[in-house]
C-alpha positions, -999 to +999 in steps of 0.1 A: -852+854+334-816+844+334-803+830+302-779+801+309-759+785+280-762+748+280-729+731+290-707+726+260-697+691+251-668+703+231-644+700+260-655+665+268-654+655+232-620+670+227-606+653+258-623+621+248-608+624+213-574+632+226-574+604+252-587+581+226-560+590+201-533+589+229-544+555+242-547+542+206-511+554+199-499+539+232-516+506+224-502+506+189-467+513+201-468+487+228-482+461+204-455+469+179-428+465+206-442+433+218-444+420+182-408+431+176-396+412+206-416+382+198-405+382+161-368+387+172-371+356+194-387+337+165-359+349+142-332+335+165-350+302+167-352+300+129-316+309+125-306+282+150-327+256+132-311+266+099-277+261+115-288+226+125-300+219+089-268+231+075-249+210+101-268+178+091-262+186+054-225+190+060-223+159+081-241+138+055-219+152+027-186+145+046-198+110+055-205+102+019-172+118+008-152+099+035-167+066+023-156+075-013-121+083-001-118+051+018-130+031-012-103+047-033-076+039-007-088+003-005-086-001-043-051+015-044-038-007-016-051-039-033-035-028-066-002-022-047-004-057-032-008-072-067+020-052-082+044-059-052+035-097-053+038-101-091+068-078-099+090-081-068+081-108-043+076-134-071+102-117-094+113-150-109+079-157-123+073-144-158+040-127-166+047-128-203+071-146-227+072-116-251+097-088-248+087-052-248+098-029-276+124-005-262+134+029-277+168+042-267+163+080-273+190+105-278+179+124-247+193+096-225+160+079-218+145+045-225+109+044-235+086+015-242+049+017-253+027-014-250+014-028-283-022-021-273-014+016-265-027+011-229+005+019-210+041+030-214+074+028-195+102+054-191+136+052-173+171+068-177+195+047-198+222+048-171+199+029-147+191+002-173+200-034-161+187-070-165+164-063-136+148-034-153+146-052-186+126-079-169+106-053-149+096-035-182+084-068-197+065-080-166+050-046-158+037-043-194+019-076-191+006-068-156-007-034-166-028-051-194-046-069-166-050-044-139-050-010-157-084-013-174-100-020-141-081+007-121-086+036-146-124+033-140-118+046-105-088+068-113-077+085-145-043+068-144-023+041-126+015+040-124+045+025-107+076+047-099+108+032-085+136+049-067+157+046-099+133+069-118+116+041-136+079+046-144+052+023-158+020+043-164-014+039-180-025+059-199+009+064-215+011+102-218+035+109-190+061+082-200+060+093-237+059+131-233+082+140-204+118+151-213+146+126-208+160+146-179+127+145-159+132+131-124+099+115-112+116+108-078+121+146-073+084+152-074+070+163-041+042+137-043+068+109-046+084+119-013+051+117+006+053+079+005+089+076+017+094+063+052+106+097+065+072+112+059+052+080+060+066+057+088+034+036+088+040+027+052+003+033+045-015+049+015-010+087+015-027+116-004-006+143-019-014+180-019-034+193-049-011+203-078-013+212-114-002+184-139+013+200-169+010+169-190-027+163-183-034+201-181-055+197-150-054+200-112-050+166-096-044+149-063-023+117-061-030+086-040+003+069-033+012+035-017+048+026-009+064-006-022+089-024+001+110-055-004+126-069+027+122-035+044+139-017+015+119+011-001+116+004-038+092+030-049+054+037-051+023+027-069+001+056-075-031+069-091-042+104-098-077+119-094-088+150-112-097+176-087-129+186-106-139+150-107-134+146-070-152+178-062-181+166-083-187+139-058-199+166-033-235+173-045-253+197-021-288+192-034-300+226-023-299+257-046-297+280-016-266+263-002-231+270-015-200+248-013-163+258-010-133+236-003-098+244+010-068+226+025-048+231+056-022+252+037-048+278+027-051+266-009-086+271-024-099+239-041-135+249-049-156+280-047-188+293-064-168+322-078-140+299-090-146+290-127-127+264-147-108+289-169-095+308-139-084+277-121-065+265-153-049+299-157-034+297-122-023+261-129-004+270-161+013+299-143+024+276-115+005+297-089-016+280-062-051+296-055-050+311-020-082+316-001-074+352+007-074+360-030-110+350-035-129+354-001-134+385+020-117+392+052-147+381+074-147+346+058-109+345+057-108+350+095-131+319+099-108+299+076-076+309+095-092+300+128-103+266+115-068+258+102-049+272+132-070+252+158-072+220+137-110+220+143-129+189+129-161+210+128-167+248+129-200+267+126-204+305+126-216+333+104-199+359+082-209+390+061-205+390+024-218+417+000-235+434+028-255+403+038-251+379+067-244+342+058-244+311+081-217+285+075-206+250+087-171+238+080-159+201+085-126+183+080-122+153+057-107+123+075-080+111+052-074+141+030-061+173+046-092+191+033-119+212+048-154+214+032-176+244+040-213+249+032-230+283+036-262+301+027-278+335+032-295+339+066-323+359+049-334+328+030-344+312+064-364+343+074-386+348+043-417+332+060-411+354+090-413+386+069-448+377+058-458+371+094-445+405+104-467+423+078-499+404+089-490+409+126-486+446+123-517+450+102-537+432+129-524+455+156-532+486+136-567+473+130-573+467+167-558+501+176-583+519+153-612+499+168-602+509+203-599+546+193-635+545+178-649+529+209-632+554+232-643+583+211-679+573+215-679+563+252-652+582+269-661+611+293-643+630+320-654+610+350-639+577+338-603+587+334-592+565+363-606+534+348-591+545+314-557+549+331-560+513+344-569+501+310-541+521+294-516+505+319-529+470+311-526+477+273-492+492+277-479+462+297-494+438+271-477+458+244-444+454+262-447+417+260-464+408+292-490+387+274-504+372+306-513+405+323-549+408+337-571+435+322-597+454+344-629+436+352-657+438+328-687+460+339-719+469+321-708+503+311-688+513+281-654+512+299-662+478+312-671+467+278-638+481+265-620+462+292-637+430+282-629+438+245-592+443+253-592+411+274-608+391+246-584+407+221-554+397+243-567+362+245-572+360+207-538+375+201-522+349+224-540+321+206-531+336+173-494+339+182-493+304+196-511+290+166-489+309+142-457+297+159-469+261+160-481+262+124-449+278+111-427+253+129-447+223+119-449+235+083-412+242+080-403+209+096-427+190+074-416+208+042-379+203+050-383+167+059-404+159+028-381+179+006-350+161+019-366+127+018-379+132-017-346+144-031-325+119-012-346+090-024-352+102-060-316+114-067-298+088-046-270+068-062-283+038-043-313+017-053-341+022-028-372+000-022-399+009+003-424-017+015-453-019+039-451-036+073-457-070+055-427-065+032-449-058+001-431-033-022-449+000-025-421+022-040-389+019-060-366+048-069-352+055-104-317+041-095-332+007-087-349+006-121-317+016-138-296-010-119-320-039-127-334-029-161-370-037-150-400-014-153-416-001-121-447-024-124-423-054-121-417-045-085-450-031-073-470-052-049-443-080-050-426-095-019-394-077-010-372-108-010-383-115-046-356-091-058-329-115-046-315-136-074-321-174-075-284-180-071-288-167-035-319-188-027-300-204+002-297-169+017-334-160+015-345-180+045-317-166+067-327-130+056-364-137+063-356-151+098-334-120+106-361-096+094-388-112+115-367-116+146-345-085+145-363-064+119-329-057+102-305-073+078-274-062+060-249-079+037-236-086+002-259-105-021-271-109-057-303-093-070-321-103-101-316-082-132-332-081-166-325-111-189-317-132-157-284-114-152-277-111-115-261-080-100-238-079-069-251-053-043-245-043-008-281-047+006-294-031+038-330-036+050-342-014+080-376-007+096-393+027+096-411+033+130-437+057+142-433+077+174-448+050+194-423+024+181-446+005+158-432-005+124-452+009+095-428+001+066-394-011+056-367+005+035-342-015+015-311+002+000-289-016-026-255-003-036-241-018-068-208-034-060-204-055-092-173-037-101-158-042-066-166-079-067-151-083-102-120-064-091-117-086-060-120-117-081-092-105-104-071-094-075-075-127-057-066-146-089-034-126-092-027-126-055-032-163-048-023-182-080+008-184-101+002-168-135+025-192-154+015-227-140-019-220-125-007-235-092-012-219-058+014-192-051+033-186-019+006-165-002-022-191-008+001-219+002+009-202+036-029-197+041-035-235+035-006-244+057-020-223+086-054-241+082-037-275+082-017-265+113-048-254+131-065-288+123-034-306+135-034-288+168-067-305+176-050-338+177-070-356+150-052-345+118-018-352+104-002-342+071+032-342+053+049-311+038+071-317+007+095-289-003+115-295-035+131-278-065+142-292-099+178-304-102+197-287-130+168-264-139+192-234-142+213-253-167+183-261-188+170-226-185+204-211-195+210-236-223+176-238-240+162-203-230+136-189-207+107-200-230+118-236-227+122-231-189+086-219-187+074-248-208+092-272-184+076-256-153+042-258-169+047-295-178+059-302-142+029-285-128+005-305-150+021-338-140+019-330-103-018-320-107-025-353-125-006-376-101-017-360-067-051-359-051-076-330-055-075-324-017-037-319-017-023-284-021+003-279-048+021-246-049+049-230-069+068-208-045+090-191-070+114-201-098+117-239-098+107-242-061+075-263-054+057-273-022+030-299-016+007-303+014-004-340+016-034-343+039-041-374+060-005-386+060+005-400+094+034-424+086+067-419+068+060-450+047+030-433+031+051-401+025+079-422+009+054-437-015+042-403-027+079-391-030+087-421-052+056-414-073+067-377-078+102-388-087+090-414-112+065-388-127+092-362-131+118-387-145+097-393-177+114-375-206+100-341-216+102-326-251+111-290-251+109-280-288+133-303-306+152-312-274+144-341-250+153-335-214+150-356-182+147-338-149+147-349-113+138-333-080+155-331-046+126-334-020+127-324+016+099-340+038+086-331+072+057-346+091+032-325+110+024-323+138+053-347+149+082-326+136+068-292+148+036-275+157+047-241+144+042-230+108+076-212+102+095-240+120+078-266+098+089-247+066+124-245+080+125-282+086+113-290+051+139-266+036+167-282+057+156-316+045+156-305+009+192-292+011+202-325+027+187-344-002+207-322-026+238-329-006+232-367-009+234-364-047+200-350-058+172-370-074+162-383-040+143-374-009+152-369+027+131-367+059+138-340+085+157-350+116+170-332+147+205-336+133+196-313+105+184-287+130+216-290+150+236-284+118+215-254+109+219-240+145+256-245+142+256-226+109+235-198+125+259-197+154+289-194+132+272-167+110+264-146+141+298-151+157+315-144+123+302-109+123+315-103+158+348-119+150+354-095+121+349-065+144+369-080+172+398-091+149+397-127+161+415-138+129+452-144+122+471-153+090+491-186+089+517-190+061+525-223+044+559-222+026+563-232-011+598-248-014+620-255-044+627-292-038+660-289-057+676-263-034+654-267-003+649-229-004+616-212+003+604-194-028+570-183-016+542-185+009+504-192+007+485-169+031+458-190+050+433-174+074+426-190+108+399-181+133+406-185+170+372-181+188+375-169+225+354-198+237+352-224+209+389-223+201+400-227+165+371-230+140+382-247+108+381-227+075+359-254+060+332-244+084+333-206+083+345-198+048+314-212+030+292-192+054+312-160+048+309-166+011+271-171+013+265-140+035+289-117+016+311-112+046+339-128+026+344-095+008+353-077+040+373-107+053+392-110+020+401-073+020+416-078+054+436-108+043+449-088+013+460-060+036+477-084+061+494-105+034+509-074+017+521-060+050+537-094+056+554-094+022+567-059+029+582-070+063+599-099+045+615-076+020+627-053+048+644-084+064+661-093+031+638-124+026+616-111-002+594-139-015+562-146-034+529-144-015+499-164-027+465-151-017+432-169-023+403-149-038+367-160-032+341-160-059+323-130-043+355-112-039+366-118-075+333-104-088+334-074-066+338-042-086+359-027-058+386-054-059+409-038-085+410-003-069+413-018-034+443-040-044+459-010-062+455+011-030+470-017-008+500-022-031+506+016-031+502+019+007+524-011+016+549-005-012+551-042-018+563-054-052+533-063-073+551-091-091+555-109-058+517-111-053+501-143-067+463-142-067+448-177-066+414-184-082+396-217-087+384-230-121+348-228-111+351-191-104+363-185-140+339-207-158+307-189-148+308-158-170+339-163-190+340-130-208+335-110-175+362-132-159+387-125-187+381-087-184+386-088-146+418-109-150+433-084-174+425-055-150+443-074-122+472-082-145+475-045-153+485-040-117+515-063-122+503-092-101+505-129-111+474-151-116+473-187-103+446-213-109+441-233-078+428-269-076+434-273-113+418-304-127+389-307-102+365-282-119+352-276-154+385-272-172+385-262-208+418-258-227+401-234-251+393-211-222+426-218-204+446-204-233+425-172-232+431-166-195+461-145-186+473-171-162+509-175-149+507-205-125+488-238-123+484-255-089+479-293-090+452-302-065+461-322-035+434-348-045+457-360-073+489-359-052+478-376-020+476-411-035+509-410-053+526-435-058+497-459-048+472-448-075+486-450-111+456-430-124+465-400-102+501-403-113+491-401-150+468-372-144+494-353-125+521-359-151+496-348-178+488-315-160+525-308-155+533-315-191+504-293-204+515-264-181+550-266-195+537-266-231+517-235-222+548-220-205+531-218-172+547-224-138+535-254-118+530-257-080+519-290-064+498-290-032+494-315-005+530-330-007+535-352+024+561-379+015+596-381-001+581-404-028+557-377-039+586-352-040+607-375-061+578-382-085+572-345-090+609-339-096+610-367-122+581-349-140+599-315-138+576-300-111+600-286-085+579-261-065+559-280-039+538-271-009+527-295+019+533-310+053+564-327+041+582-294+045+559-275+068+523-271+078+508-235+078+525-216+107+523-182+123+546-155+113+565-156+146+574-193+140+591-186+106+626-183+121+624-219+132+614-230+097+644-210+082+668-227+106+653-262+098+657-257+060+692-242+063+703-273+082 
């Protein structure tokens, strides 16, 4: 009997165990690889979504900040308009009758603090003038009105002129800076100049450290121009920390940093207040490269270099990756960046990894146990197929087909793996969907909750029938009501009763368009309405159906109050309460628009008060203001409510009379105004009677253009003045022709000076006893190339009014002195009389100019006789005396021309260093026919002899006039009896005639 050992199962079991363990390991590794790939993909998706969230947060933050910046610019520009209008365009209007208290300090400065301590002024003493004296007074009064409003938006408000004058509230700067401080040298002042700001718009300065306020600030500057001349700026400063505080992130995981295009760091989580102040005191800017690592600095450099409006990327800091979004601020040259750790977005994914790997390990153990029990040597091929399928599945081929399920163990294992794959697929899909939905829902709910609860805007949410279901805390704070006051109430019940007329329109818009937006009043506690900017919008489901409405209300009470104050200052005269020039032009445009339709006519009155300057100078500015107020009150009482009455400046008034179609009606109103103004007015203890010269133009008959109509009224007013004042005159085409002629002469006069179209004629002054020429009067003549000779009576007044007379007079001085030098060289040295105009006499350059000409031409100064009229000397007597003595110091003689026709005063005459009196031709021409002229002329000659003055008579044309003058001891005469004014080349003929 042969003993046979039963077959050992050890080998099978060992192989089964090994294969089981091997396949389990392979399945585990493949599953892990698939999980890693899948989780990597999920990680990228989460990072992308987090970038989008960061982008939307940054976009919303920039939008809110841009709105804030634009609001600040709007307020600054409105304040600039008020300051320009009140202090410069309407400079003759006084905002206050009180004078500011000035302090002339030893450091060369002038300082003035307002009595209420709200503002102060500073300027160098060498720039002080009557203009700045008035500007200090007017600006102090204006700052009392506008500063309390403006410093609610800014921590100061100031005006700086190009002469280093400043008016500022609060007063610290003006009171604490050294006397040598130059505000105009500040870099921020130069931002507003035309070279850097050709558009003349509001500009922001760079951030800088203010050593008076001890804080980092940014300035908002608006230039001030008068007739295209840069006068200075109005400005306001904002503290940097205050401005940065307007950038709430609302997410603890997000961090904010701010920098400008110069690489200066403005805000950073690691930048504390003490460090920032230390840099400011040391005068050092904070550079980004001093506070951020190289990775982040590279992103900053790229953003600045490429001028990118938006930039998103990632960087590494402290060994951890961060995602970042950078955006540029529209008006400020700033960039705002928001960043957060990338790991904060992947926290949920980490938990999923742990669960996922645990599940795979569990399945791997299960597979190994099943294989250990069922595997045997004859099924290795099927095991190989199964291993291949599991390996492919582990590599991420989740849709691979497993071997068919049979009734044996391997078949069962195949089915188990197939079922496991299906479950895993469902599990992964379900997990992905739930994670996405959960994160989206959480983020949306979190953002919505925070946005509504912490919003600075009042929010009300209703159902689809406009019944209120929710109000946020800001709405309760704005109105003062409790929450139960709103709940279950109609949405439109929040609108104040004062806006009842608007409720129906809002309701119609909501029901037709499901949207409304505008400014309105909402009801507040104690029936106090609040101005808000209200927006009502629908909330729709995915299908488009409306489930609720949201209403947001932004409190604009302060803006409305500021606008009301600004409009009051911008459109009405602060002294009289009448409309100002701006409002008048608006009304005139409206009237012109109505007139263009052909069914409307009106009359425009333009007038000023006769002799107002004399009353103002005699009785003082306070009396002048009282007079203007009384005139305004009389006009308001006598004219209709629908008529527009305006004070355009100084003593200039304008009236728009609606419905006036005939001149007779306008004449009646003009007579009424004259009679009203002619009633005596008591100014203190003085009674005065005033009158007005009124220019009238009819629209649309005289013109259909606004500027042309104003020009016509102005021309008519000046014609009324020329007719003797206290009258009125209607516009006519003749006035336009005269104005055009004046404009032609003015334009041609400028060209004539450059082209040297002028010549000097000389009228001899003859000693009637010897018939010898003792002097000449230099008289300018203009020979136009096409118009011929233009009389001096036409172009001299225009040259005087435009200031061209100064340049023209300098040329006459030069030519006359050269003529005198030529006469001396010919042995015919004589006196030369040269007329000075009022503008030329008051010119500070006259004395050095004349001294230079005398030196250059080597003419004898005693031969020069400068002729001035009485009216030129009687304006500012003390200044005239000083100027006369300076001229006398050159050695020239002074002659008073047209004596007896002006405002002669013997008390002044004896103070003037005068050498010669010239008797005006108006007294000489009627001798011997008019005894009165003979007596006046004889009296003038006798007075001059008593004062030891030489006398010259003008306008002598007959032998009888020569004999009368000789009998009264006046021997030097000038006139056509001897010679008219002649050119220099005709003088030899004159010499030959007189010698005969």
